[in-house]
C-alpha positions in Angstrom: -47.7 -111.9 73.3 -51.1 -110.4 70.9 -51.0 -111.7 67.6 -52.7 -113.7 65.2 -52.3 -116.8 63.3 -53.1 -116.8 59.2 -54.2 -120.0 57.2 -53.5 -119.5 53.4 -55.4 -122.2 51.4 -54.9 -121.9 47.4 -57.2 -124.1 45.2 -57.5 -124.2 41.4 -60.7 -124.3 40.3 -61.1 -123.8 36.8 -59.1 -122.7 33.4 -60.2 -119.1 33.9 -63.4 -116.9 36.0 -65.3 -114.5 34.7 -64.9 -112.0 38.1 -67.3 -109.5 36.6 -70.2 -112.1 36.5 -69.8 -113.3 39.3 -69.6 -110.0 41.0 -72.9 -109.4 39.3 -74.5 -112.7 41.1 -73.0 -112.4 44.0 -75.2 -109.1 44.6 -72.6 -106.8 46.4 -71.5 -109.3 48.6 -68.1 -109.5 46.8 -66.0 -106.5 45.9 -62.4 -106.1 43.9 -59.6 -106.0 46.7 -57.8 -103.1 47.4 -54.4 -102.9 48.4 -53.1 -100.7 51.3 -50.4 -98.3 52.2 -47.4 -99.3 49.7 -44.2 -98.7 51.2 -41.7 -97.2 48.9 -43.7 -97.8 45.9 -44.3 -96.0 42.3 -47.4 -93.9 42.7 -49.3 -95.1 40.0 -48.9 -99.0 40.5 -50.5 -101.3 38.9 -51.8 -103.9 41.2 -53.8 -106.9 40.4 -57.2 -106.9 41.8 -59.2 -109.8 42.3 -63.1 -110.5 43.6 -62.9 -110.7 47.3 -65.7 -112.4 49.2 -65.7 -111.5 53.2 -67.2 -114.7 55.1 -69.2 -114.5 58.6 -67.0 -114.6 61.9 -67.6 -117.6 63.9 -66.9 -118.6 67.7 -65.4 -122.7 67.6 -63.7 -124.2 70.3 -60.5 -125.7 69.5 -57.8 -128.1 71.3 -56.2 -125.2 72.8 -59.9 -123.0 73.4 -62.2 -121.1 72.2 -61.3 -118.7 69.6 -62.6 -116.3 67.2 -62.2 -117.5 63.1 -62.7 -114.8 60.5 -62.2 -115.5 57.0 -62.5 -114.4 53.3 -62.1 -115.5 49.4 -60.3 -114.2 46.5 -61.3 -115.2 43.7 -58.4 -114.8 40.5 -59.4 -114.5 36.3 -57.4 -117.8 35.9 -59.3 -120.0 37.8 -57.9 -120.0 41.1 -59.3 -119.3 44.8 -57.1 -118.5 48.3 -59.1 -118.7 51.3 -57.3 -116.7 54.6 -58.4 -117.7 57.5 -57.2 -115.4 60.9 -57.2 -116.6 64.3 -56.4 -114.1 67.0 -53.4 -115.6 69.8 -52.3 -114.2 72.7 -48.6 -116.1 74.0 -46.4 -116.0 76.6 -43.1 -117.3 74.2 -42.9 -117.5 70.9 -42.8 -121.0 70.3 -46.7 -120.7 71.9 -47.9 -120.0 68.6 -46.6 -123.8 67.6 -50.3 -125.4 69.2 -51.9 -123.1 66.5 -49.4 -125.0 63.6 -52.5 -127.5 63.1 -55.7 -126.0 64.1 -58.2 -128.6 65.0 -61.6 -128.7 67.0 -62.7 -130.1 69.9 -65.6 -132.1 67.5 -62.9 -134.1 66.0 -62.8 -131.7 62.7 -59.6 -129.9 61.4 -59.1 -126.3 60.0 -58.4 -128.1 56.3 -61.7 -129.7 56.2 -63.7 -127.0 57.0 -61.5 -124.9 54.0 -62.7 -127.8 52.0 -65.9 -127.1 52.5 -66.0 -123.0 52.4 -63.7 -123.8 48.7 -66.6 -126.3 47.6 -69.8 -124.5 48.5 -68.0 -121.5 46.6 -67.0 -123.7 44.0 -70.3 -125.0 43.6 -72.1 -121.7 43.3 -69.7 -119.8 40.6 -69.3 -123.3 38.6 -71.4 -121.8 35.9 -69.2 -118.7 34.9 -66.4 -121.3 35.3 -64.3 -122.2 31.8 -63.8 -125.6 32.1 -64.3 -126.2 35.9 -62.1 -128.9 37.1 -64.2 -132.2 38.3 -63.5 -132.5 42.1 -61.2 -129.9 43.9 -57.8 -131.1 45.0 -55.9 -130.6 47.9 -54.6 -127.4 48.7 -51.5 -125.7 48.6 -51.1 -124.3 52.4 -49.3 -121.6 53.9 -49.3 -120.6 57.4 -47.9 -117.5 58.8 -47.6 -116.0 62.5 -48.0 -112.2 63.1 -46.8 -110.4 66.0 -48.9 -107.4 67.2 -46.0 -104.5 67.7 -44.8 -102.8 70.1 -44.4 -106.3 71.7 -44.5 -106.8 75.6 -41.0 -107.7 76.7 -39.3 -106.1 74.1 -36.9 -103.4 74.6 -38.7 -100.1 74.0 -38.1 -98.6 70.7 -35.6 -102.0 69.9 -35.2 -102.5 66.0 -36.7 -105.4 64.8 -33.7 -106.6 63.7 -32.3 -106.8 66.7 -35.1 -108.4 68.3 -34.4 -111.1 65.6 -30.6 -111.6 66.5 -32.1 -112.4 70.1 -34.7 -114.5 69.3 -33.1 -115.7 65.8 -33.2 -120.0 67.3 -37.0 -119.5 68.9 -37.9 -118.1 65.7 -36.2 -120.7 63.5 -37.8 -123.2 65.6 -41.4 -121.4 65.4 -41.0 -121.5 61.4 -39.3 -125.4 61.6 -42.3 -126.8 63.4 -39.4 -128.2 66.0 -41.0 -127.7 70.1 -37.1 -127.5 71.1 -35.5 -124.4 69.8 -31.9 -126.1 71.1 -31.5 -129.0 69.3 -31.6 -127.1 66.3 -27.7 -126.5 64.6 -26.5 -122.9 63.9 -26.9 -123.7 59.9 -30.6 -124.9 60.5 -31.4 -121.7 62.4 -29.3 -119.0 59.5 -31.1 -121.4 56.3 -34.7 -120.9 57.9 -33.8 -117.4 58.5 -32.3 -116.8 55.4 -35.1 -114.5 53.7 -35.9 -112.1 56.0 -37.0 -108.7 55.1 -37.6 -105.1 57.5 -38.3 -101.5 56.0 -39.2 -99.6 59.1 -37.8 -100.0 62.4 -40.7 -101.5 64.1 -41.3 -104.6 61.4 -39.9 -107.6 60.2 -41.2 -110.4 57.9 -39.2 -113.6 57.4 -40.4 -116.2 55.0 -39.8 -119.8 54.8 -41.2 -122.5 53.1 -44.4 -123.5 54.0 -44.5 -120.6 56.9 -43.8 -116.9 57.9 -43.3 -115.2 60.3 -44.7 -110.9 60.2 -43.8 -108.4 63.2 -45.8 -105.4 62.8 -49.3 -103.7 63.1 -52.5 -105.5 61.1 -52.6 -102.2 59.2 -48.4 -102.5 58.5 -48.4 -106.3 57.7 -51.6 -106.0 55.4 -49.8 -105.6 52.2 -47.0 -108.4 53.1 -50.2 -110.5 53.5 -51.3 -110.3 49.7 -47.5 -110.7 48.4 -47.6 -114.0 50.7 -51.0 -115.1 49.4 -50.5 -114.3 45.7 -47.1 -115.9 46.0 -49.1 -119.5 47.4 -51.5 -119.4 44.7 -48.9 -119.1 42.0 -47.0 -122.6 43.4 -50.2 -123.9 44.0 -51.5 -123.2 39.9 -47.7 -124.2 38.6 -48.0 -127.5 40.7 -51.3 -127.8 38.8 -50.4 -127.1 35.5 -47.0 -128.9 35.5 -48.8 -132.1 36.4 -51.7 -131.2 33.7 -49.3 -130.9 31.2 -47.8 -134.6 32.0 -51.4 -135.8 31.3 -51.4 -133.7 28.0 -48.3 -135.3 27.3 -48.7 -138.3 28.0 -51.9 -138.7 25.1 -50.1 -136.7 22.7 -47.3 -139.1 22.7 -50.4 -141.7 22.1 -52.2 -140.1 19.6 -48.7 -139.2 17.5 -47.9 -142.8 17.6 -51.8 -143.8 16.2 -52.2 -140.9 13.6 -48.8 -141.5 12.0 -50.2 -144.1 10.2 -50.8 -142.9 6.3 -54.4 -143.8 6.7 -54.8 -141.8 9.6 -56.0 -138.4 7.7 -59.2 -137.5 10.3 -57.7 -138.7 13.7 -54.4 -136.5 12.3 -57.1 -133.7 12.3 -58.5 -134.1 15.3 -55.6 -134.4 17.3 -54.1 -131.6 15.9 -57.4 -129.5 16.7 -56.7 -131.0 20.4 -53.3 -130.2 21.0 -53.9 -126.4 19.0 -56.7 -126.2 21.7 -54.8 -127.4 24.6 -51.6 -125.3 23.6 -53.3 -121.7 23.5 -55.5 -122.5 26.8 -52.1 -123.8 28.5 -50.0 -120.4 27.3 -52.7 -117.8 28.4 -52.7 -119.8 31.6 -49.2 -119.4 32.5 -49.4 -115.4 30.7 -52.2 -114.6 33.5 -49.8 -116.5 36.3 -47.2 -114.2 35.3 -49.4 -111.2 35.0 -50.4 -111.1 38.3 -47.2 -111.1 39.9 -45.4 -108.3 38.3 -44.0 -106.7 40.4 -41.7 -103.8 39.1 -38.7 -101.5 40.4 -36.9 -103.0 43.7 -39.5 -101.5 46.6 -39.7 -103.4 49.7 -43.0 -106.1 48.5 -41.2 -106.3 45.4 -38.4 -107.9 47.3 -40.6 -109.8 49.8 -42.0 -111.5 46.7 -38.6 -112.5 45.4 -37.3 -114.0 48.6 -41.3 -116.1 48.3 -40.0 -117.2 44.7 -37.0 -118.1 46.0 -38.2 -120.1 49.2 -41.2 -121.7 47.2 -38.8 -122.6 44.1 -41.2 -120.9 41.1 -38.4 -120.0 38.6 -37.9 -124.1 38.6 -41.6 -124.7 38.8 -42.4 -122.6 36.2 -39.4 -123.7 33.9 -40.8 -126.9 34.1 -43.9 -125.7 32.7 -42.5 -124.2 29.9 -40.5 -126.8 29.2 -43.6 -128.9 28.7 -45.0 -126.5 26.9 -42.6 -126.3 24.4 -42.4 -130.3 24.1 -46.1 -129.9 23.4 -45.6 -127.4 20.7 -42.6 -129.3 19.1 -45.6 -132.1 19.1 -48.0 -129.9 17.4 -45.3 -128.5 15.0 -43.8 -131.8 13.7 -47.6 -133.3 13.0 -48.5 -130.4 12.0 -45.7 -130.5 9.3 -46.3 -134.3 8.7 -49.9 -133.3 7.8 -48.9 -130.6 5.4 -46.2 -133.4 3.4 -48.8 -135.6 3.1 -51.4 -133.3 1.6 -48.5 -132.2 -0.8 -47.4 -135.5 -1.6 -51.3 -136.5 -2.4 -51.5 -133.2 -4.5 -47.9 -134.1 -5.9 -49.9 -137.4 -7.2 -52.6 -135.7 -8.3 -50.6 -133.7 -10.7 -48.6 -136.4 -11.4 -51.5 -138.3 -12.4 -53.8 -135.5 -14.6 -50.4 -135.2 -16.3 -50.3 -139.0 -17.5 -54.2 -138.5 -18.0 -53.8 -136.0 -20.1 -50.9 -137.9 -22.3 -52.9 -140.9 -23.0 -56.0 -137.9 -24.3 -53.2 -136.9 -26.1 -51.5 -139.9 -27.6 -55.6 -141.7 -27.9 -57.1 -138.4 -29.8 -53.5 -138.6 -32.0 -54.5 -142.2 -33.1 -58.2 -141.9 -34.2 
């Protein structure tokens, strides 16, 4: 079986990235990503186009033998990058691909470490054109894709991929689940692993699991599917990052609200209001842009695959958590703003009453004279 193993690494690097300025800085080394031939898509489908950078090919010695590694990086305007690493593989059986699930090199380094170095180097280079860059790159969200090229050796000529999957479902489930012995898997686990599977032509297949996927097609045929998986993986990383950021923001906001609740903390109250307003606007903007990059309209093939990814990754639950915390932040801001307004109104009312009393005193004093 000929194919390749593709590793996707998603990193959050900033609130926002200036793609136009970074494209100029790269002097032709970067270009806007172009999606390929879409299956049953609208003629004028608006696809999000990140900035794409192709890295140099490398010949490396792994614990599985010598491999050719090609890497590319996509930079998204919402301040995130996705590193894609491709390793061509030839195996006799499906489960032989398991050896490439966690790629290690003979010098003791890992693929994760090498990708981290690539991401760090680009991050340092692009930092001047990033809005509120992170202080340090955190651990990436990793997704592994096993790709088999059609036609496959050993498969019956013209056999539909759905039928091929039926004959090899236990081996495929073991590969996606990281199990060396397919016979140990229960039927329930096999069916759960293969729950999100999609096929458009007779000779293509996509099976989506929570941290791995299987694609069976020609390299040109699964080009677009790779992009869908890449975007979904990046969306998961961003939702996790902003969920954690909102936890920190809310904890600080609760403490600040307690401090500024004192009657004489007017300046502190205004400072907290300004901070909350800025954070609320930044996070709301990021959440909106995060949604924009995955707007797949209609009921066409790539949209179905994306919906399968969203279900597997529990994106709706993550998005719900982020939106709930944004509403809580908005509630704190509204409460503090209302409290500030009430205090100002109270001061104005007291001032008016004081002026009225002073006016009465002046009138009485002048009348007595």
